[in-house]
SENULO-501754 format. One record per residue (C-alpha): z, x, y. Coordinates in steps of 0.05 Angstrom, whole numbers, padded with zeros to 5 digits. Layout:
N
w, u, v
Z, X, Y
...
% end
This chain:
506
w, u, v
00414, -00686, 01546
00441, -00629, 01531
00481, -00657, 01468
00420, -00683, 01442
00378, -00620, 01457
00433, -00583, 01416
00429, -00635, 01358
00353, -00624, 01355
00360, -00553, 01352
00415, -00554, 01299
00360, -00602, 01259
00308, -00549, 01271
00357, -00492, 01250
00368, -00531, 01187
00301, -00549, 01164
00281, -00473, 01181
00336, -00452, 01131
00311, -00506, 01082
00240, -00482, 01090
00260, -00411, 01085
00300, -00422, 01019
00243, -00454, 00987
00193, -00399, 01001
00245, -00352, 00974
00249, -00395, 00913
00173, -00399, 00909
00173, -00324, 00914
00228, -00314, 00866
00188, -00359, 00816
00120, -00322, 00832
00158, -00252, 00820
00180, -00279, 00753
00116, -00306, 00735
00085, -00236, 00750
00137, -00200, 00712
00128, -00242, 00645
00052, -00236, 00662
00059, -00159, 00663
00095, -00164, 00598
00030, -00182, 00564
-00015, -00127, 00596
-00015, -00050, 00586
00007, 00002, 00637
-00061, 00043, 00645
-00053, 00115, 00678
-00082, 00119, 00746
-00108, 00184, 00732
-00144, 00192, 00661
-00148, 00112, 00654
-00114, 00113, 00585
-00077, 00057, 00564
-00004, 00065, 00542
-00018, 00058, 00471
-00058, 00120, 00474
-00029, 00159, 00529
00041, 00144, 00508
00104, 00120, 00559
00082, 00113, 00633
00117, 00138, 00694
00126, 00085, 00743
00119, 00109, 00824
00116, 00079, 00883
00062, 00029, 00899
00062, 00002, 00827
00023, 00063, 00804
00034, 00091, 00731
00014, 00165, 00712
00021, 00189, 00637
00067, 00247, 00623
00010, 00285, 00600
-00024, 00279, 00678
00044, 00290, 00705
00050, 00352, 00670
-00012, 00378, 00686
00004, 00368, 00760
00072, 00400, 00754
00036, 00463, 00723
-00015, 00466, 00780
00037, 00464, 00834
00076, 00518, 00797
00007, 00558, 00790
00003, 00541, 00866
00073, 00568, 00888
00074, 00625, 00843
00009, 00647, 00884
00050, 00629, 00952
00105, 00669, 00921
00067, 00736, 00903
00037, 00731, 00974
00111, 00733, 01001
00135, 00658, 01001
00184, 00629, 00955
00181, 00579, 00902
00212, 00508, 00917
00252, 00477, 00867
00212, 00430, 00826
00261, 00379, 00805
00280, 00369, 00881
00203, 00346, 00895
00197, 00268, 00913
00148, 00240, 00867
00121, 00197, 00924
00099, 00258, 00959
00052, 00282, 00903
-00013, 00240, 00932
-00048, 00305, 00946
-00050, 00330, 00876
-00080, 00265, 00847
-00143, 00265, 00887
-00128, 00220, 00946
-00082, 00175, 00903
-00058, 00113, 00949
00008, 00114, 00970
00071, 00066, 00978
00043, 00038, 01043
-00022, 00018, 01017
-00039, -00056, 01008
-00029, -00073, 00926
-00051, -00143, 00924
-00098, -00154, 00868
-00072, -00087, 00832
-00022, -00074, 00785
-00003, -00003, 00768
-00064, 00023, 00812
-00114, -00013, 00765
-00145, -00081, 00779
-00132, -00143, 00739
-00201, -00145, 00708
-00198, -00076, 00680
-00119, -00083, 00649
-00115, -00079, 00573
-00077, -00147, 00543
-00026, -00118, 00491
-00034, -00129, 00422
00009, -00181, 00390
00051, -00155, 00335
00063, -00188, 00271
00125, -00221, 00271
00161, -00185, 00198
00185, -00242, 00154
00258, -00231, 00130
00261, -00213, 00063
00308, -00261, 00026
00373, -00228, -00001
00375, -00207, -00072
00390, -00268, -00118
00378, -00276, -00195
00355, -00338, -00179
00295, -00320, -00146
00273, -00266, -00204
00239, -00312, -00257
00262, -00310, -00323
00215, -00267, -00374
00178, -00322, -00401
00156, -00341, -00334
00138, -00271, -00314
00101, -00266, -00373
00058, -00334, -00363
00042, -00306, -00297
00012, -00240, -00324
-00024, -00277, -00377
-00060, -00307, -00314
-00089, -00242, -00299
-00081, -00192, -00358
-00119, -00209, -00425
-00081, -00185, -00489
-00026, -00138, -00493
00029, -00194, -00505
00082, -00131, -00532
00073, -00090, -00468
00074, -00160, -00424
00146, -00186, -00463
00170, -00112, -00456
00160, -00108, -00382
00184, -00183, -00367
00250, -00168, -00398
00259, -00102, -00374
00249, -00123, -00300
00299, -00191, -00312
00347, -00148, -00345
00344, -00095, -00288
00363, -00148, -00234
00415, -00177, -00274
00446, -00106, -00275
00437, -00092, -00203
00474, -00154, -00187
00532, -00142, -00242
00602, -00113, -00220
00643, -00074, -00266
00700, -00115, -00290
00773, -00102, -00316
00738, -00097, -00383
00703, -00033, -00362
00635, -00053, -00384
00575, -00019, -00346
00506, -00038, -00363
00462, 00022, -00359
00388, 00017, -00338
00331, 00022, -00386
00274, 00063, -00357
00208, 00060, -00395
00153, 00101, -00423
00085, 00061, -00427
00031, 00098, -00473
-00039, 00070, -00480
-00116, 00088, -00482
-00151, 00098, -00423
-00177, 00030, -00391
-00125, -00013, -00429
-00084, -00039, -00366
-00029, 00007, -00351
-00037, 00009, -00278
-00063, -00065, -00275
-00007, -00093, -00318
00047, -00058, -00261
00003, -00080, -00200
-00003, -00148, -00225
00073, -00149, -00228
00083, -00118, -00157
00037, -00178, -00129
00078, -00229, -00172
00153, -00206, -00153
00182, -00202, -00091
00213, -00133, -00101
00194, -00066, -00072
00152, -00035, -00114
00118, 00038, -00112
00064, 00065, -00155
00056, 00139, -00142
00010, 00192, -00186
00044, 00246, -00229
-00021, 00296, -00220
00003, 00311, -00145
00073, 00335, -00162
00093, 00405, -00159
00157, 00451, -00164
00193, 00453, -00098
00165, 00512, -00057
00085, 00497, -00078
00029, 00466, -00048
00030, 00387, -00069
00076, 00330, -00064
00151, 00344, -00076
00188, 00308, -00130
00221, 00269, -00074
00157, 00237, -00042
00164, 00189, -00105
00226, 00155, -00076
00197, 00166, -00005
00139, 00114, -00024
00189, 00067, -00050
00221, 00073, 00018
00161, 00057, 00049
00142, -00004, 00009
00214, -00030, 00020
00198, -00021, 00101
00242, 00036, 00112
00305, -00006, 00088
00344, 00038, 00043
00385, -00022, 00015
00325, -00053, -00018
00289, 00006, -00038
00350, 00024, -00077
00344, -00039, -00118
00263, -00026, -00128
00216, -00002, -00185
00179, 00058, -00192
00116, 00070, -00231
00093, 00137, -00247
00019, 00139, -00275
-00012, 00195, -00308
00054, 00219, -00329
00018, 00264, -00386
-00009, 00307, -00338
00066, 00344, -00331
00071, 00362, -00401
00084, 00431, -00421
00021, 00472, -00418
00011, 00509, -00485
-00009, 00583, -00496
00005, 00598, -00418
00025, 00665, -00387
00029, 00636, -00312
00074, 00599, -00277
00077, 00523, -00299
00092, 00492, -00225
00063, 00422, -00244
00087, 00420, -00315
00154, 00426, -00352
00188, 00448, -00285
00168, 00375, -00255
00193, 00342, -00315
00259, 00383, -00304
00260, 00361, -00230
00256, 00293, -00238
00314, 00283, -00290
00366, 00276, -00231
00318, 00217, -00203
00315, 00181, -00270
00382, 00185, -00288
00417, 00167, -00220
00430, 00205, -00158
00437, 00215, -00081
00373, 00250, -00059
00346, 00260, 00010
00280, 00238, 00020
00235, 00242, 00075
00223, 00178, 00121
00145, 00160, 00124
00118, 00228, 00101
00107, 00265, 00029
00139, 00328, 00047
00201, 00356, 00084
00199, 00391, 00147
00226, 00391, 00210
00188, 00336, 00247
00204, 00290, 00193
00276, 00250, 00194
00308, 00246, 00132
00356, 00196, 00096
00398, 00186, 00028
00373, 00148, -00029
00412, 00129, -00092
00367, 00124, -00151
00417, 00094, -00195
00394, 00026, -00191
00320, 00041, -00188
00277, 00025, -00244
00229, 00074, -00267
00164, 00056, -00310
00124, 00123, -00333
00051, 00108, -00357
00001, 00149, -00394
-00064, 00158, -00435
-00035, 00220, -00469
-00103, 00242, -00498
-00091, 00288, -00565
-00027, 00244, -00585
-00075, 00205, -00635
-00078, 00280, -00672
-00006, 00291, -00677
00010, 00218, -00702
-00050, 00226, -00752
-00017, 00293, -00773
00054, 00267, -00780
00026, 00205, -00827
-00021, 00257, -00864
00040, 00297, -00882
00085, 00238, -00901
00030, 00208, -00954
-00007, 00269, -00980
00044, 00293, -01036
00033, 00262, -01111
-00024, 00230, -01151
-00028, 00163, -01107
-00034, 00214, -01041
-00081, 00176, -00982
-00139, 00211, -00960
-00139, 00249, -00897
-00196, 00211, -00863
-00155, 00146, -00881
-00133, 00139, -00802
-00198, 00172, -00766
-00219, 00098, -00755
-00154, 00069, -00733
-00161, 00045, -00667
-00084, 00024, -00655
-00059, 00082, -00676
-00011, 00096, -00612
00023, 00036, -00631
00055, 00076, -00688
00076, 00132, -00638
00152, 00158, -00643
00194, 00210, -00597
00182, 00265, -00636
00106, 00255, -00628
00118, 00251, -00554
00163, 00316, -00553
00106, 00355, -00595
00059, 00334, -00544
00094, 00372, -00488
00148, 00324, -00462
00217, 00358, -00465
00273, 00324, -00498
00315, 00312, -00439
00256, 00277, -00402
00241, 00234, -00463
00318, 00215, -00470
00321, 00177, -00393
00266, 00134, -00420
00291, 00102, -00474
00241, 00045, -00481
00178, 00073, -00513
00123, 00021, -00524
00046, 00028, -00525
-00013, -00018, -00509
-00070, -00041, -00557
-00140, -00010, -00553
-00187, -00061, -00524
-00226, -00105, -00581
-00301, -00135, -00564
-00269, -00200, -00564
-00217, -00182, -00516
-00276, -00149, -00468
-00310, -00212, -00471
-00246, -00249, -00451
-00239, -00197, -00390
-00305, -00224, -00368
-00293, -00292, -00363
-00216, -00315, -00371
-00176, -00281, -00322
-00171, -00308, -00247
-00200, -00251, -00211
-00247, -00238, -00273
-00315, -00201, -00251
-00362, -00251, -00272
-00321, -00306, -00224
-00329, -00251, -00166
-00405, -00250, -00173
-00406, -00328, -00186
-00367, -00333, -00117
-00413, -00282, -00081
-00479, -00319, -00103
-00439, -00389, -00090
-00444, -00364, -00020
-00519, -00368, -00026
-00514, -00432, -00052
-00538, -00405, -00119
-00505, -00418, -00191
-00496, -00357, -00237
-00488, -00374, -00307
-00481, -00320, -00373
-00508, -00336, -00437
-00448, -00323, -00491
-00493, -00268, -00525
-00504, -00233, -00465
-00429, -00227, -00462
-00422, -00195, -00524
-00476, -00149, -00512
-00443, -00127, -00447
-00375, -00122, -00488
-00412, -00080, -00540
-00443, -00034, -00494
-00374, -00024, -00452
-00339, -00012, -00521
-00387, 00051, -00539
-00371, 00083, -00474
-00293, 00086, -00497
-00269, 00086, -00423
-00240, 00019, -00438
-00249, -00042, -00386
-00271, -00001, -00332
-00340, 00009, -00363
-00345, -00072, -00352
-00358, -00071, -00281
-00405, -00009, -00284
-00454, -00045, -00333
-00445, -00109, -00296
-00466, -00069, -00231
-00524, -00040, -00263
-00562, -00100, -00276
-00532, -00146, -00222
-00565, -00106, -00174
-00635, -00129, -00170
-00610, -00202, -00176
-00569, -00190, -00110
-00623, -00158, -00078
-00682, -00210, -00102
-00645, -00278, -00096
-00628, -00282, -00014
-00711, -00271, -00008
-00725, -00339, -00032
-00683, -00407, -00009
-00711, -00444, -00072
-00676, -00411, -00128
-00618, -00458, -00149
-00593, -00424, -00213
-00595, -00356, -00245
-00580, -00344, -00323
-00563, -00272, -00345
-00593, -00271, -00418
-00586, -00222, -00481
-00654, -00198, -00466
-00646, -00181, -00398
-00577, -00136, -00413
-00624, -00098, -00467
-00675, -00094, -00420
-00729, -00133, -00465
-00737, -00190, -00414
-00713, -00220, -00347
-00668, -00271, -00321
-00682, -00344, -00333
-00682, -00371, -00261
-00689, -00443, -00240
-00713, -00476, -00178
-00673, -00522, -00137
-00715, -00585, -00148
-00715, -00580, -00223
-00638, -00566, -00220
-00626, -00630, -00180
-00668, -00671, -00226
-00630, -00647, -00289
-00568, -00661, -00252
-00589, -00731, -00241
-00609, -00742, -00308
-00544, -00717, -00334
% end
């Protein structure tokens, strides 16, 4: 009997051990699941109730309570003031570094201690009041630079043709320059000692001809870091405005702060004509010739120190070194007044002798900028050292009436296609008569601001249509006529029933 009792006792012990082990395993599993769940939620300060993404990193205390750094600092400040009063009355100030954080419940307005039952609470906050962390977007790894990944020049131009009307010469120049730039980046200096130099570009064209739009489109089509900046904000170092290094800092931001990718990028500096030398001025030119001189080292290639994530250097911003040797610079500007310099040069060359040309021969020449030379740009106010570092000089054509009509209808994101899509959401078709399109182009050409005038004109007469159409669900089609553009009549409106009959008859 005693042996049997001993056997039963041992069996019970084994069963008890197995049960205890199972319970411990379940507890460990539950604890692991709780930890995984905790990762999906933010800690919230028990005092000020601010989440971690607002208040900053939390200080964890006994009982699963979290306190932000601000509240903890205020607590220490109040303790210091309290102890200072005690010391003034003859007491001694305790060493704050020796204070046990678990004993600070009195300073937190009755905060619960570690002995309190925390079931259903994490970090001192009920589960129903906890914030879930925002999921961070996974960053796609950028592929390594490969010549096979860069499209050939004719493919780049074909892609630009889908979005930009005309400007064939400018598109060819940019396509070849970008392709050659990356061949240069990947080329190594062989034994023959031939090192390919980069060819920075200077793009000149009238306002509204598509300079900035060309580069923006190129940025979307190519998987290379590209930064577009404005020269009007640049000033000499030490003056209010952006430093010259901020140009490279924007490229670094476009490359996700990857210095290696940024050193193989492209920078487009718009409004470059605004840093020309000022004529007949007695004041210091902090945004003209001095900026050109400061940009010389950038264009040619040098190791420069740039701020990360900021436009100016200061003690609170980290700095990094970027080599601009392999960065392609494209500068663009309208250069107002350059036509007069070109006219003067052309008239001088053809104003001697009995067969001399008339002085007003070039007054009506729209594409006068296509005859620009380096000497004309120098007379405009660009210093020779700056022009020498932009060897590729080309210009854009002025937009004609037919080109403006094509801009309205042909590109993938044409203005008319945008309005057609807006009305299609209301199940209404939008059509334009050919005469109406030419009338819009004529009015835009009179404004002399290029393609920018097209949207302003269309917005004007589309306002009433976009306001009235949603009122009536029976409207099926709207046709914009020439008379409506000239304010001599209204648009043609067809109802859905008539439109369906026409479609069936076809």
